[in-house]
All heavy atoms as a GROMACS GRO file, in nm:
protein
  571
    1MET      N    1   0.084  -0.119  -0.003
    1MET     CA    2   0.000   0.000  -0.002
    1MET      C    3   0.087   0.124   0.001
    1MET      O    4   0.181   0.132   0.076
    1MET     CB    5  -0.090  -0.002   0.126
    1MET     CG    6  -0.190   0.107   0.135
    1MET     SD    7  -0.151   0.253   0.235
    1MET     CE    8  -0.054   0.197   0.365
    2ARG      N    9   0.056   0.214  -0.088
    2ARG     CA   10   0.129   0.341  -0.096
    2ARG      C   11   0.036   0.453  -0.047
    2ARG      O   12  -0.080   0.459  -0.092
    2ARG     CB   13   0.171   0.372  -0.237
    2ARG     CG   14   0.273   0.276  -0.294
    2ARG     CD   15   0.301   0.299  -0.445
    2ARG     NE   16   0.232   0.409  -0.508
    2ARG     CZ   17   0.292   0.521  -0.548
    2ARG    NH1   18   0.420   0.540  -0.533
    2ARG    NH2   19   0.220   0.618  -0.609
    3TRP      N   20   0.082   0.534   0.045
    3TRP     CA   21  -0.003   0.640   0.095
    3TRP      C   22  -0.044   0.735  -0.017
    3TRP      O   23  -0.151   0.793  -0.009
    3TRP     CB   24   0.060   0.714   0.213
    3TRP     CG   25   0.185   0.793   0.186
    3TRP    CD1   26   0.312   0.750   0.205
    3TRP    CD2   27   0.194   0.921   0.124
    3TRP    NE1   28   0.401   0.852   0.167
    3TRP    CE2   29   0.327   0.956   0.118
    3TRP    CE3   30   0.097   1.014   0.082
    3TRP    CZ2   31   0.372   1.079   0.065
    3TRP    CZ3   32   0.139   1.134   0.029
    3TRP    CH2   33   0.278   1.167   0.024
    4GLU      N   34   0.036   0.747  -0.117
    4GLU     CA   35   0.011   0.838  -0.228
    4GLU      C   36  -0.121   0.798  -0.301
    4GLU      O   37  -0.183   0.884  -0.370
    4GLU     CB   38   0.123   0.841  -0.333
    4GLU     CG   39   0.251   0.896  -0.278
    4GLU     CD   40   0.344   0.791  -0.218
    4GLU    OE1   41   0.297   0.679  -0.183
    4GLU    OE2   42   0.465   0.823  -0.205
    5ASP      N   43  -0.162   0.671  -0.290
    5ASP     CA   44  -0.284   0.628  -0.356
    5ASP      C   45  -0.408   0.670  -0.278
    5ASP      O   46  -0.517   0.663  -0.334
    5ASP     CB   47  -0.282   0.475  -0.369
    5ASP     CG   48  -0.166   0.427  -0.462
    5ASP    OD1   49  -0.126   0.507  -0.551
    5ASP    OD2   50  -0.125   0.314  -0.444
    6LEU      N   51  -0.392   0.706  -0.152
    6LEU     CA   52  -0.510   0.733  -0.068
    6LEU      C   53  -0.513   0.876  -0.012
    6LEU      O   54  -0.614   0.918   0.046
    6LEU     CB   55  -0.511   0.636   0.053
    6LEU     CG   56  -0.524   0.489   0.017
    6LEU    CD1   57  -0.498   0.404   0.139
    6LEU    CD2   58  -0.658   0.463  -0.046
    7ILE      N   59  -0.404   0.950  -0.031
    7ILE     CA   60  -0.394   1.083   0.029
    7ILE      C   61  -0.356   1.180  -0.081
    7ILE      O   62  -0.270   1.152  -0.164
    7ILE     CB   63  -0.290   1.085   0.142
    7ILE    CG1   64  -0.333   0.996   0.257
    7ILE    CG2   65  -0.262   1.229   0.191
    7ILE    CD1   66  -0.226   0.972   0.365
    8SER      N   67  -0.422   1.294  -0.081
    8SER     CA   68  -0.392   1.398  -0.179
    8SER      C   69  -0.402   1.539  -0.118
    8SER      O   70  -0.461   1.552  -0.008
    8SER     CB   71  -0.484   1.383  -0.298
    8SER     OG   72  -0.619   1.401  -0.258
    9ALA      N   73  -0.348   1.632  -0.186
    9ALA     CA   74  -0.359   1.774  -0.144
    9ALA      C   75  -0.414   1.852  -0.265
    9ALA      O   76  -0.361   1.844  -0.374
    9ALA     CB   77  -0.222   1.829  -0.106
   10ASN      N   78  -0.521   1.919  -0.242
   10ASN     CA   79  -0.586   1.999  -0.348
   10ASN      C   80  -0.610   2.138  -0.291
   10ASN      O   81  -0.674   2.153  -0.189
   10ASN     CB   82  -0.718   1.928  -0.385
   10ASN     CG   83  -0.795   2.000  -0.494
   10ASN    OD1   84  -0.781   2.119  -0.515
   10ASN    ND2   85  -0.875   1.926  -0.562
   11PRO      N   86  -0.565   2.240  -0.360
   11PRO     CA   87  -0.579   2.375  -0.305
   11PRO      C   88  -0.726   2.419  -0.285
   11PRO      O   89  -0.754   2.511  -0.209
   11PRO     CB   90  -0.512   2.466  -0.410
   11PRO     CG   91  -0.463   2.376  -0.517
   11PRO     CD   92  -0.489   2.235  -0.483
   12THR      N   93  -0.822   2.351  -0.353
   12THR     CA   94  -0.960   2.389  -0.338
   12THR      C   95  -1.031   2.307  -0.230
   12THR      O   96  -1.150   2.326  -0.209
   12THR     CB   97  -1.034   2.371  -0.471
   12THR    OG1   98  -1.033   2.234  -0.511
   12THR    CG2   99  -0.972   2.458  -0.581
   13VAL      N  100  -0.958   2.214  -0.166
   13VAL     CA  101  -1.018   2.134  -0.060
   13VAL      C  102  -0.940   2.154   0.067
   13VAL      O  103  -0.819   2.132   0.070
   13VAL     CB  104  -1.015   1.982  -0.097
   13VAL    CG1  105  -1.069   1.896   0.015
   13VAL    CG2  106  -1.094   1.958  -0.224
   14MET      N  107  -1.005   2.204   0.172
   14MET     CA  108  -0.942   2.224   0.300
   14MET      C  109  -0.812   2.311   0.291
   14MET      O  110  -0.714   2.283   0.357
   14MET     CB  111  -0.915   2.093   0.371
   14MET     CG  112  -1.038   2.011   0.405
   14MET     SD  113  -1.142   2.091   0.527
   14MET     CE  114  -1.040   2.074   0.672
   15HIS      N  115  -0.817   2.410   0.204
   15HIS     CA  116  -0.706   2.502   0.187
   15HIS      C  117  -0.575   2.434   0.147
   15HIS      O  118  -0.465   2.478   0.187
   15HIS     CB  119  -0.686   2.587   0.313
   15HIS     CG  120  -0.809   2.659   0.351
   15HIS    ND1  121  -0.855   2.770   0.281
   15HIS    CD2  122  -0.894   2.637   0.449
   15HIS    CE1  123  -0.966   2.815   0.337
   15HIS    NE2  124  -0.995   2.735   0.440
   16GLY      N  125  -0.582   2.317   0.081
   16GLY     CA  126  -0.465   2.248   0.038
   16GLY      C  127  -0.408   2.151   0.138
   16GLY      O  128  -0.300   2.089   0.110
   17ALA      N  129  -0.469   2.134   0.255
   17ALA     CA  130  -0.412   2.038   0.352
   17ALA      C  131  -0.426   1.897   0.294
   17ALA      O  132  -0.519   1.866   0.217
   17ALA     CB  133  -0.500   2.045   0.480
   18ARG      N  134  -0.332   1.814   0.333
   18ARG     CA  135  -0.343   1.673   0.287
   18ARG      C  136  -0.461   1.608   0.348
   18ARG      O  137  -0.482   1.606   0.472
   18ARG     CB  138  -0.215   1.599   0.326
   18ARG     CG  139  -0.098   1.639   0.241
   18ARG     CD  140   0.016   1.545   0.258
   18ARG     NE  141   0.118   1.572   0.162
   18ARG     CZ  142   0.245   1.592   0.190
   18ARG    NH1  143   0.289   1.584   0.316
   18ARG    NH2  144   0.336   1.615   0.098
   19CYS      N  145  -0.547   1.555   0.262
   19CYS     CA  146  -0.673   1.488   0.305
   19CYS      C  147  -0.676   1.348   0.240
   19CYS      O  148  -0.609   1.324   0.145
   19CYS     CB  149  -0.795   1.569   0.258
   19CYS     SG  150  -0.814   1.727   0.338
   20PHE      N  151  -0.763   1.265   0.294
   20PHE     CA  152  -0.785   1.138   0.230
   20PHE      C  153  -0.864   1.163   0.102
   20PHE      O  154  -0.968   1.231   0.107
   20PHE     CB  155  -0.860   1.043   0.327
   20PHE     CG  156  -0.776   1.019   0.450
   20PHE    CD1  157  -0.800   1.087   0.567
   20PHE    CD2  158  -0.671   0.930   0.443
   20PHE    CE1  159  -0.725   1.062   0.681
   20PHE    CE2  160  -0.593   0.908   0.555
   20PHE     CZ  161  -0.618   0.975   0.676
   21THR      N  162  -0.817   1.115  -0.007
   21THR     CA  163  -0.877   1.140  -0.137
   21THR      C  164  -1.026   1.110  -0.136
   21THR      O  165  -1.067   1.004  -0.090
   21THR     CB  166  -0.802   1.058  -0.249
   21THR    OG1  167  -0.664   1.089  -0.238
   21THR    CG2  168  -0.856   1.090  -0.383
   22GLY      N  169  -1.105   1.204  -0.185
   22GLY     CA  170  -1.247   1.192  -0.193
   22GLY      C  171  -1.320   1.235  -0.067
   22GLY      O  172  -1.442   1.222  -0.057
   23THR      N  173  -1.244   1.281   0.035
   23THR     CA  174  -1.305   1.330   0.159
   23THR      C  175  -1.250   1.468   0.189
   23THR      O  176  -1.160   1.522   0.123
   23THR     CB  177  -1.273   1.236   0.279
   23THR    OG1  178  -1.139   1.264   0.319
   23THR    CG2  179  -1.288   1.092   0.247
   24ARG      N  180  -1.306   1.530   0.291
   24ARG     CA  181  -1.253   1.656   0.344
   24ARG      C  182  -1.190   1.632   0.477
   24ARG      O  183  -1.178   1.722   0.560
   24ARG     CB  184  -1.365   1.761   0.350
   24ARG     CG  185  -1.424   1.793   0.215
   24ARG     CD  186  -1.536   1.896   0.224
   24ARG     NE  187  -1.500   2.021   0.284
   24ARG     CZ  188  -1.431   2.120   0.217
   24ARG    NH1  189  -1.400   2.103   0.094
   24ARG    NH2  190  -1.402   2.230   0.284
   25ILE      N  191  -1.153   1.511   0.506
   25ILE     CA  192  -1.090   1.473   0.636
   25ILE      C  193  -0.938   1.487   0.622
   25ILE      O  194  -0.875   1.411   0.547
   25ILE     CB  195  -1.130   1.334   0.677
   25ILE    CG1  196  -1.282   1.322   0.687
   25ILE    CG2  197  -1.064   1.295   0.807
   25ILE    CD1  198  -1.335   1.182   0.707
   26PRO      N  199  -0.880   1.580   0.697
   26PRO     CA  200  -0.735   1.594   0.691
   26PRO      C  201  -0.661   1.478   0.760
   26PRO      O  202  -0.707   1.426   0.860
   26PRO     CB  203  -0.706   1.729   0.763
   26PRO     CG  204  -0.833   1.767   0.828
   26PRO     CD  205  -0.945   1.678   0.779
   27VAL      N  206  -0.553   1.441   0.704
   27VAL     CA  207  -0.469   1.337   0.760
   27VAL      C  208  -0.428   1.374   0.902
   27VAL      O  209  -0.422   1.289   0.990
   27VAL     CB  210  -0.344   1.311   0.670
   27VAL    CG1  211  -0.246   1.214   0.736
   27VAL    CG2  212  -0.387   1.264   0.535
   28SER      N  213  -0.401   1.506   0.926
   28SER     CA  214  -0.354   1.549   1.056
   28SER      C  215  -0.459   1.517   1.163
   28SER      O  216  -0.423   1.488   1.280
   28SER     CB  217  -0.326   1.699   1.058
   28SER     OG  218  -0.438   1.773   1.020
   29LEU      N  219  -0.586   1.519   1.130
   29LEU     CA  220  -0.692   1.486   1.225
   29LEU      C  221  -0.676   1.346   1.274
   29LEU      O  222  -0.684   1.313   1.391
   29LEU     CB  223  -0.827   1.506   1.161
   29LEU     CG  224  -0.947   1.480   1.257
   29LEU    CD1  225  -1.041   1.602   1.255
   29LEU    CD2  226  -1.017   1.357   1.214
   30VAL      N  227  -0.651   1.249   1.182
   30VAL     CA  228  -0.631   1.111   1.219
   30VAL      C  229  -0.508   1.095   1.304
   30VAL      O  230  -0.506   1.025   1.406
   30VAL     CB  231  -0.629   1.019   1.096
   30VAL    CG1  232  -0.586   0.877   1.126
   30VAL    CG2  233  -0.770   1.019   1.030
   31LEU      N  234  -0.398   1.156   1.264
   31LEU     CA  235  -0.273   1.149   1.339
   31LEU      C  236  -0.288   1.206   1.477
   31LEU      O  237  -0.238   1.149   1.573
   31LEU     CB  238  -0.158   1.217   1.260
   31LEU     CG  239  -0.120   1.147   1.130
   31LEU    CD1  240  -0.021   1.236   1.050
   31LEU    CD2  241  -0.065   1.009   1.148
   32ASP      N  242  -0.353   1.320   1.491
   32ASP     CA  243  -0.378   1.378   1.621
   32ASP      C  244  -0.456   1.288   1.711
   32ASP      O  245  -0.426   1.272   1.831
   32ASP     CB  246  -0.447   1.515   1.608
   32ASP     CG  247  -0.365   1.627   1.555
   32ASP    OD1  248  -0.239   1.618   1.559
   32ASP    OD2  249  -0.421   1.727   1.503
   33ASN      N  250  -0.558   1.227   1.654
   33ASN     CA  251  -0.641   1.133   1.734
   33ASN      C  252  -0.559   1.011   1.778
   33ASN      O  253  -0.566   0.967   1.893
   33ASN     CB  254  -0.765   1.088   1.654
   33ASN     CG  255  -0.877   1.182   1.666
   33ASN    OD1  256  -0.949   1.180   1.765
   33ASN    ND2  257  -0.894   1.270   1.566
   34LEU      N  258  -0.481   0.957   1.686
   34LEU     CA  259  -0.394   0.842   1.725
   34LEU      C  260  -0.294   0.885   1.835
   34LEU      O  261  -0.274   0.806   1.930
   34LEU     CB  262  -0.322   0.788   1.604
   34LEU     CG  263  -0.409   0.719   1.497
   34LEU    CD1  264  -0.328   0.694   1.371
   34LEU    CD2  265  -0.467   0.588   1.554
   35ALA      N  266  -0.239   0.998   1.821
   35ALA     CA  267  -0.144   1.045   1.924
   35ALA      C  268  -0.210   1.067   2.059
   35ALA      O  269  -0.145   1.052   2.161
   35ALA     CB  270  -0.078   1.178   1.874
   36ASP      N  271  -0.337   1.097   2.059
   36ASP     CA  272  -0.411   1.117   2.182
   36ASP      C  273  -0.465   0.984   2.236
   36ASP      O  274  -0.533   0.984   2.340
   36ASP     CB  275  -0.530   1.213   2.161
   36ASP     CG  276  -0.487   1.356   2.148
   36ASP    OD1  277  -0.376   1.390   2.194
   36ASP    OD2  278  -0.568   1.437   2.098
   37GLY      N  279  -0.428   0.875   2.173
   37GLY     CA  280  -0.468   0.744   2.227
   37GLY      C  281  -0.601   0.693   2.178
   37GLY      O  282  -0.651   0.592   2.224
   38VAL      N  283  -0.662   0.759   2.079
   38VAL     CA  284  -0.790   0.712   2.024
   38VAL      C  285  -0.757   0.593   1.935
   38VAL      O  286  -0.663   0.599   1.855
   38VAL     CB  287  -0.860   0.826   1.946
   38VAL    CG1  288  -0.990   0.774   1.884
   38VAL    CG2  289  -0.883   0.946   2.034
   39SER      N  290  -0.831   0.486   1.948
   39SER     CA  291  -0.805   0.366   1.868
   39SER      C  292  -0.853   0.388   1.723
   39SER      O  293  -0.939   0.474   1.693
   39SER     CB  294  -0.882   0.246   1.926
   39SER     OG  295  -1.018   0.256   1.902
   40ALA      N  296  -0.794   0.310   1.634
   40ALA     CA  297  -0.833   0.315   1.493
   40ALA      C  298  -0.983   0.288   1.480
   40ALA      O  299  -1.050   0.351   1.400
   40ALA     CB  300  -0.748   0.215   1.414
   41GLU      N  301  -1.034   0.190   1.557
   41GLU     CA  302  -1.172   0.156   1.548
   41GLU      C  303  -1.263   0.275   1.586
   41GLU      O  304  -1.365   0.301   1.522
   41GLU     CB  305  -1.204   0.039   1.638
   41GLU     CG  306  -1.140  -0.092   1.596
   41GLU     CD  307  -0.994  -0.102   1.632
   41GLU    OE1  308  -0.945  -0.024   1.717
   41GLU    OE2  309  -0.923  -0.185   1.569
   42GLN      N  310  -1.222   0.350   1.691
   42GLN     CA  311  -1.300   0.465   1.732
   42GLN      C  312  -1.300   0.575   1.625
   42GLN      O  313  -1.401   0.635   1.598
   42GLN     CB  314  -1.246   0.522   1.865
   42GLN     CG  315  -1.274   0.430   1.983
   42GLN     CD  316  -1.201   0.482   2.105
   42GLN    OE1  317  -1.078   0.510   2.101
   42GLN    NE2  318  -1.271   0.497   2.218
   43ILE      N  319  -1.181   0.593   1.566
   43ILE     CA  320  -1.171   0.694   1.458
   43ILE      C  321  -1.261   0.657   1.344
   43ILE      O  322  -1.333   0.741   1.287
   43ILE     CB  323  -1.023   0.708   1.412
   43ILE    CG1  324  -0.937   0.766   1.526
   43ILE    CG2  325  -1.014   0.798   1.288
   43ILE    CD1  326  -0.787   0.757   1.498
   44LEU      N  327  -1.260   0.534   1.305
   44LEU     CA  328  -1.346   0.488   1.196
   44LEU      C  329  -1.495   0.503   1.224
   44LEU      O  330  -1.573   0.531   1.137
   44LEU     CB  331  -1.310   0.343   1.156
   44LEU     CG  332  -1.172   0.324   1.096
   44LEU    CD1  333  -1.140   0.173   1.083
   44LEU    CD2  334  -1.156   0.396   0.962
   45GLN      N  335  -1.529   0.485   1.352
   45GLN     CA  336  -1.667   0.503   1.390
   45GLN      C  337  -1.709   0.653   1.388
   45GLN      O  338  -1.818   0.687   1.346
   45GLN     CB  339  -1.693   0.451   1.532
   45GLN     CG  340  -1.696   0.300   1.541
   45GLN     CD  341  -1.707   0.250   1.684
   45GLN    OE1  342  -1.704   0.325   1.780
   45GLN    NE2  343  -1.724   0.121   1.699
   46GLN      N  344  -1.617   0.737   1.428
   46GLN     CA  345  -1.642   0.883   1.430
   46GLN      C  346  -1.649   0.943   1.292
   46GLN      O  347  -1.716   1.045   1.276
   46GLN     CB  348  -1.536   0.956   1.514
   46GLN     CG  349  -1.539   0.922   1.660
   46GLN     CD  350  -1.421   0.979   1.741
   46GLN    OE1  351  -1.333   1.040   1.680
   46GLN    NE2  352  -1.419   0.955   1.868
   47TYR      N  353  -1.576   0.886   1.200
   47TYR     CA  354  -1.569   0.940   1.064
   47TYR      C  355  -1.604   0.830   0.966
   47TYR      O  356  -1.517   0.759   0.910
   47TYR     CB  357  -1.425   0.997   1.035
   47TYR     CG  358  -1.392   1.107   1.131
   47TYR    CD1  359  -1.321   1.078   1.252
   47TYR    CD2  360  -1.435   1.239   1.109
   47TYR    CE1  361  -1.294   1.180   1.339
   47TYR    CE2  362  -1.404   1.339   1.200
   47TYR     CZ  363  -1.336   1.307   1.315
   47TYR     OH  364  -1.309   1.407   1.401
   48PRO      N  365  -1.730   0.810   0.938
   48PRO     CA  366  -1.777   0.695   0.857
   48PRO      C  367  -1.724   0.696   0.713
   48PRO      O  368  -1.721   0.592   0.649
   48PRO     CB  369  -1.932   0.707   0.860
   48PRO     CG  370  -1.963   0.799   0.967
   48PRO     CD  371  -1.843   0.884   0.994
   49SER      N  372  -1.680   0.809   0.663
   49SER     CA  373  -1.633   0.814   0.524
   49SER      C  374  -1.487   0.759   0.515
   49SER      O  375  -1.434   0.738   0.405
   49SER     CB  376  -1.643   0.954   0.463
   49SER     OG  377  -1.569   1.046   0.539
   50LEU      N  378  -1.420   0.742   0.632
   50LEU     CA  379  -1.291   0.681   0.632
   50LEU      C  380  -1.298   0.529   0.616
   50LEU      O  381  -1.395   0.467   0.657
   50LEU     CB  382  -1.218   0.710   0.758
   50LEU     CG  383  -1.166   0.853   0.780
   50LEU    CD1  384  -1.096   0.863   0.915
   50LEU    CD2  385  -1.073   0.892   0.667
   51ARG      N  386  -1.195   0.472   0.556
   51ARG     CA  387  -1.186   0.328   0.540
   51ARG      C  388  -1.069   0.278   0.625
   51ARG      O  389  -0.977   0.354   0.656
   51ARG     CB  390  -1.169   0.290   0.393
   51ARG     CG  391  -1.282   0.335   0.303
   51ARG     CD  392  -1.270   0.282   0.162
   51ARG     NE  393  -1.143   0.289   0.104
   51ARG     CZ  394  -1.100   0.387   0.023
   51ARG    NH1  395  -1.182   0.491  -0.007
   51ARG    NH2  396  -0.980   0.386  -0.027
   52ALA      N  397  -1.069   0.155   0.656
   52ALA     CA  398  -0.963   0.097   0.743
   52ALA      C  399  -0.824   0.122   0.686
   52ALA      O  400  -0.728   0.147   0.759
   52ALA     CB  401  -0.987  -0.053   0.762
   53GLU      N  402  -0.811   0.120   0.553
   53GLU     CA  403  -0.676   0.139   0.494
   53GLU      C  404  -0.625   0.283   0.506
   53GLU      O  405  -0.509   0.312   0.484
   53GLU     CB  406  -0.674   0.094   0.346
   53GLU     CG  407  -0.768   0.164   0.256
   53GLU     CD  408  -0.902   0.091   0.240
   53GLU    OE1  409  -0.939   0.012   0.328
   53GLU    OE2  410  -0.967   0.115   0.137
   54HIS      N  411  -0.712   0.375   0.542
   54HIS     CA  412  -0.667   0.515   0.561
   54HIS      C  413  -0.578   0.532   0.684
   54HIS      O  414  -0.489   0.619   0.683
   54HIS     CB  415  -0.788   0.609   0.574
   54HIS     CG  416  -0.861   0.631   0.446
   54HIS    ND1  417  -0.997   0.638   0.438
   54HIS    CD2  418  -0.814   0.656   0.320
   54HIS    CE1  419  -1.034   0.655   0.314
   54HIS    NE2  420  -0.922   0.668   0.240
   55ILE      N  421  -0.599   0.450   0.784
   55ILE     CA  422  -0.518   0.465   0.908
   55ILE      C  423  -0.373   0.435   0.880
   55ILE      O  424  -0.285   0.518   0.908
   55ILE     CB  425  -0.579   0.378   1.022
   55ILE    CG1  426  -0.723   0.406   1.046
   55ILE    CG2  427  -0.489   0.392   1.147
   55ILE    CD1  428  -0.756   0.548   1.096
   56PRO      N  429  -0.336   0.317   0.823
   56PRO     CA  430  -0.196   0.293   0.793
   56PRO      C  431  -0.139   0.388   0.692
   56PRO      O  432  -0.018   0.422   0.695
   56PRO     CB  433  -0.189   0.149   0.747
   56PRO     CG  434  -0.328   0.107   0.725
   56PRO     CD  435  -0.417   0.200   0.799
   57ALA      N  436  -0.221   0.438   0.600
   57ALA     CA  437  -0.171   0.538   0.501
   57ALA      C  438  -0.129   0.664   0.572
   57ALA      O  439  -0.028   0.725   0.538
   57ALA     CB  440  -0.284   0.566   0.400
   58ALA      N  441  -0.207   0.707   0.673
   58ALA     CA  442  -0.170   0.828   0.748
   58ALA      C  443  -0.040   0.806   0.820
   58ALA      O  444   0.048   0.897   0.824
   58ALA     CB  445  -0.281   0.863   0.849
   59LEU      N  446  -0.021   0.686   0.878
   59LEU     CA  447   0.103   0.660   0.951
   59LEU      C  448   0.220   0.650   0.849
   59LEU      O  449   0.333   0.694   0.884
   59LEU     CB  450   0.089   0.530   1.029
   59LEU     CG  451  -0.011   0.536   1.145
   59LEU    CD1  452  -0.037   0.395   1.204
   59LEU    CD2  453   0.039   0.631   1.252
   60SER      N  454   0.197   0.594   0.736
   60SER     CA  455   0.305   0.592   0.634
   60SER      C  456   0.347   0.729   0.590
   60SER      O  457   0.465   0.755   0.571
   60SER     CB  458   0.257   0.513   0.510
   60SER     OG  459   0.242   0.378   0.543
   61LEU      N  460   0.251   0.818   0.571
   61LEU     CA  461   0.282   0.956   0.533
   61LEU      C  462   0.364   1.023   0.645
   61LEU      O  463   0.468   1.084   0.620
   61LEU     CB  464   0.158   1.039   0.509
   61LEU     CG  465   0.178   1.192   0.496
   61LEU    CD1  466   0.270   1.225   0.378
   61LEU    CD2  467   0.046   1.262   0.481
   62ALA      N  468   0.324   1.004   0.771
   62ALA     CA  469   0.395   1.061   0.883
   62ALA      C  470   0.538   1.011   0.887
   62ALA      O  471   0.631   1.084   0.916
   62ALA     CB  472   0.318   1.032   1.014
   63ALA      N  473   0.555   0.880   0.866
   63ALA     CA  474   0.690   0.818   0.864
   63ALA      C  475   0.778   0.880   0.756
   63ALA      O  476   0.892   0.913   0.779
   63ALA     CB  477   0.680   0.669   0.848
   64ASP      N  478   0.721   0.900   0.638
   64ASP     CA  479   0.795   0.962   0.531
   64ASP      C  480   0.838   1.100   0.565
   64ASP      O  481   0.949   1.143   0.535
   64ASP     CB  482   0.709   0.965   0.400
   64ASP     CG  483   0.721   0.833   0.319
   64ASP    OD1  484   0.799   0.745   0.358
   64ASP    OD2  485   0.648   0.821   0.220
   65LEU      N  486   0.746   1.176   0.625
   65LEU     CA  487   0.779   1.317   0.662
   65LEU      C  488   0.882   1.324   0.773
   65LEU      O  489   0.954   1.424   0.782
   65LEU     CB  490   0.651   1.388   0.702
   65LEU     CG  491   0.548   1.412   0.591
   65LEU    CD1  492   0.419   1.470   0.645
   65LEU    CD2  493   0.609   1.499   0.480
   66ALA      N  494   0.887   1.220   0.856
   66ALA     CA  495   0.982   1.224   0.968
   66ALA      C  496   1.126   1.180   0.928
   66ALA      O  497   1.217   1.205   1.003
   66ALA     CB  498   0.929   1.128   1.079
   67ARG      N  499   1.139   1.123   0.812
   67ARG     CA  500   1.271   1.077   0.770
   67ARG      C  501   1.357   1.196   0.740
   67ARG      O  502   1.317   1.289   0.672
   67ARG     CB  503   1.262   0.987   0.647
   67ARG     CG  504   1.212   0.853   0.679
   67ARG     CD  505   1.231   0.756   0.559
   67ARG     NE  506   1.173   0.630   0.593
   67ARG     CZ  507   1.044   0.599   0.579
   67ARG    NH1  508   0.959   0.688   0.531
   67ARG    NH2  509   0.996   0.480   0.615
   68GLU      N  510   1.481   1.185   0.785
   68GLU     CA  511   1.578   1.291   0.751
   68GLU      C  512   1.623   1.270   0.611
   68GLU      O  513   1.648   1.157   0.569
   68GLU     CB  514   1.700   1.283   0.843
   68GLU     CG  515   1.678   1.344   0.978
   68GLU     CD  516   1.805   1.352   1.057
   68GLU    OE1  517   1.906   1.401   1.002
   68GLU    OE2  518   1.802   1.315   1.176
   69ARG      N  519   1.638   1.378   0.538
   69ARG     CA  520   1.690   1.371   0.401
   69ARG      C  521   1.807   1.468   0.390
   69ARG      O  522   1.801   1.580   0.439
   69ARG     CB  523   1.580   1.407   0.304
   69ARG     CG  524   1.468   1.305   0.293
   69ARG     CD  525   1.373   1.339   0.182
   69ARG     NE  526   1.275   1.230   0.164
   69ARG     CZ  527   1.169   1.210   0.235
   69ARG    NH1  528   1.141   1.282   0.338
   69ARG    NH2  529   1.087   1.111   0.208
   70VAL      N  530   1.910   1.420   0.330
   70VAL     CA  531   2.030   1.501   0.310
   70VAL      C  532   2.023   1.551   0.166
   70VAL      O  533   2.018   1.471   0.073
   70VAL     CB  534   2.160   1.422   0.335
   70VAL    CG1  535   2.281   1.510   0.311
   70VAL    CG2  536   2.158   1.370   0.479
   71LEU      N  537   2.018   1.680   0.155
   71LEU     CA  538   2.015   1.742   0.020
   71LEU      C  539   2.152   1.801  -0.016
   71LEU      O  540   2.212   1.868   0.068
   71LEU     CB  541   1.910   1.855   0.015
   71LEU     CG  542   1.769   1.813   0.050
   71LEU    CD1  543   1.677   1.934   0.055
   71LEU    CD2  544   1.716   1.713  -0.051
   72PRO      N  545   2.200   1.770  -0.134
   72PRO     CA  546   2.328   1.828  -0.171
   72PRO      C  547   2.322   1.980  -0.184
   72PRO      O  548   2.223   2.032  -0.239
   72PRO     CB  549   2.360   1.759  -0.306
   72PRO     CG  550   2.236   1.710  -0.357
   72PRO     CD  551   2.142   1.690  -0.237
   73MET      N  552   2.419   2.046  -0.130
   73MET     CA  553   2.426   2.194  -0.142
   73MET      C  554   2.536   2.227  -0.244
   73MET      O  555   2.649   2.180  -0.237
   73MET     CB  556   2.461   2.254  -0.005
   73MET     CG  557   2.357   2.229   0.100
   73MET     SD  558   2.198   2.299   0.064
   73MET     CE  559   2.234   2.474   0.090
   74PRO      N  560   2.500   2.315  -0.336
   74PRO     CA  561   2.604   2.356  -0.434
   74PRO      C  562   2.716   2.429  -0.364
   74PRO      O  563   2.692   2.505  -0.272
   74PRO     CB  564   2.531   2.446  -0.532
   74PRO     CG  565   2.400   2.478  -0.472
   74PRO     CD  566   2.375   2.378  -0.362
   75ALA      N  567   2.841   2.410  -0.412
   75ALA     CA  568   2.955   2.474  -0.350
   75ALA      C  569   2.964   2.622  -0.381
   75ALA      O  570   2.910   2.673  -0.470
   75ALA     CB  571   3.084   2.403  -0.390
   0.00000   0.00000   0.00000
């Protein structure tokens, strides 16, 4: 599963925040809930338009964003 298949950013939806494709639910909302100890099952109950595969996609995006990247600097 690639998070890119389930998450998108559109300037006309939620001011360009990354949302689950086809919804107005920002990925940050799911990550905040998980960080607060809310279970995936509870999140899915609270937001019926989410699907189970959205939860690991949000975590995959967060992992990608947390990775350090070394960018070459021109001399």
